[in-house]
N, C-alpha and C positions, 0 to 999 in steps of 0.2 A: 866256148869262142874266146880265143886270145884277145886281150886288149889293143885296141890300135892306138897308134900314136900319131898325133896330128902336130902340125908346125905352122906357126903363125909368122908374118914378118911386116914389120910397119917402120918407116922412117921418120924421123922428126927433125925438121931442120929449124933451127932458130933464125927469126929475121928480123930480132930485136935489138940489132946493134945499132945504134943511133950515133956512132962515132968516137964513142969511147968505151965500148963495151961493159964490163960491169965495175968501172973505176968507181961507181956510186950507186947506191940502193934505188936512187930515183934516175938515174941516169940511162936507164935502157928500157926498152919496150918487152912485155911478155909474149910477145907474138912467136908464132911457129906455125910452120905447115906440117900435117900429117900425109905422109905419102905412102903410097903402095903400088906395087906393079900393076900397071894396067887399070888404076882406079883414078877417079877425080881426086884432087889433093883437098882437104878439109884445113880452113884456116880456124886455128886455135890461139888460145890466149890462158891466161889465168882468170880467175873469177874477178869481178871488178873490186870486189872487198881486197884482193890482193893486187892491187895495181894493174889489172887486167884489162883488156878491151871487150866491152859488154857485146859488141858486134860480132865477136868470133866465139866459137864454141870452146868452153873450159872443161878438163877432163872430169869434172864432178858431174857437169851435164852429161858428158859421152858415156860415164859409167852408168848412171841413170837411164840413158837411152840402150846400153847395152843390155840390161835388164830387161828392159820393155821388149825391146825386138826379140830377145831369146824366148822371152815367155811366149811372144805372140806368134813365133814361127812353131815353137812345138803346139800350142794351142790348135791351129789352123791343121797342122798334120794330123794331130789326132781326131780332129772332128771330121777330118775327111776320112780316115779310116774307119770311125765310127758311123759314117751315113748323117753325120751333122752338118747340114748346110748353113754355113756362114755366108752372109751377103755383105755384111760391113763390120769393120774392126778399128777401134782407135783406143787409144790408153793416155790418160793423164795422171802420168806417173809422178809421184813426189818422193824426195827423199831429203833425209835430215842428216846434217855433220855438225859434229861438235868441234869446236876449236880450244884446245886448252891454253893455259896461261904462256906456256913457252911457244907457242905457236903450231904446234905439231896438231893434227886432228884425223878424226875418222867418221865415217859414216856410221850412224847410230841405228837407223833403219830406214826400209824403202817400202813406199806402198804403190802397187800398181793398181790402176783403175780402169782396167779395159770395159769400154761399152761396146757390147757385142749387140748385132742385129743377125737374127736366124731368118731362115727362108719360111714361108707359111708351112705349119704342120710339123716342124722340126721337135724336137725333144728337149725341152728347155732344162730340164732335171738332168739329163745326160750332159747337155752343154755344160752347165754350172759345174758339174762334177769333173769334167775334163780339164777345168781350171787347177784342180789339185794335182791331176796327172801332169800337166805341163810343168807346174811348179816343181813336182817331184825330178823331172827330165831335164828341167833346164841347166845348162852347163855354167853358164855365168852365175847363176843363184847358187848353185851348189859350190861355185868357188869362192865366194864372199865369207867372210867372218861376221855378219850382221844380219840380223833378221830381214827377210824378203817377205812381205806379206801381200795378198790381193785381195781387191774388193771388186768383183765383176758385177755388172750390171749387163743382164742379158733379157733382150727382149725379141719379139716374133714380128716381122714385117707384115702390115696390114694385107688382108688378102685383096686380089685384084678384082 
């Protein structure tokens, strides 16, 4: 099968000009809006450590959310194909970024912590193993240059 090429487009609009543009480092807001055709806009900013608005999503959080969502989507798909019925899924993902002396930085690691509840009678071993396969398949995790690990917690719902 030939490789498929997928294209993605987003528009970032800076909304932080407070009258003087970037005339000074402290004279502008880091606020922006992430837009996409037919989608709800997302209010963004920089991390509060970098003069950002703590009520808006920052790029680091969005990267972490992308990794978590990608893993979840693959995991649920693989479970459906394998006959493992998932009834609930949430992830408390954590990422670590190292900032160097000059201000540049990079993520050093991400840990996904999915909490999965399976339907009564589901195969827990198979459900745990499918996290490894989801990790291998996740487009976003395969695209980053830092380790992404997962520490799943899988349980079975109580019988009725």
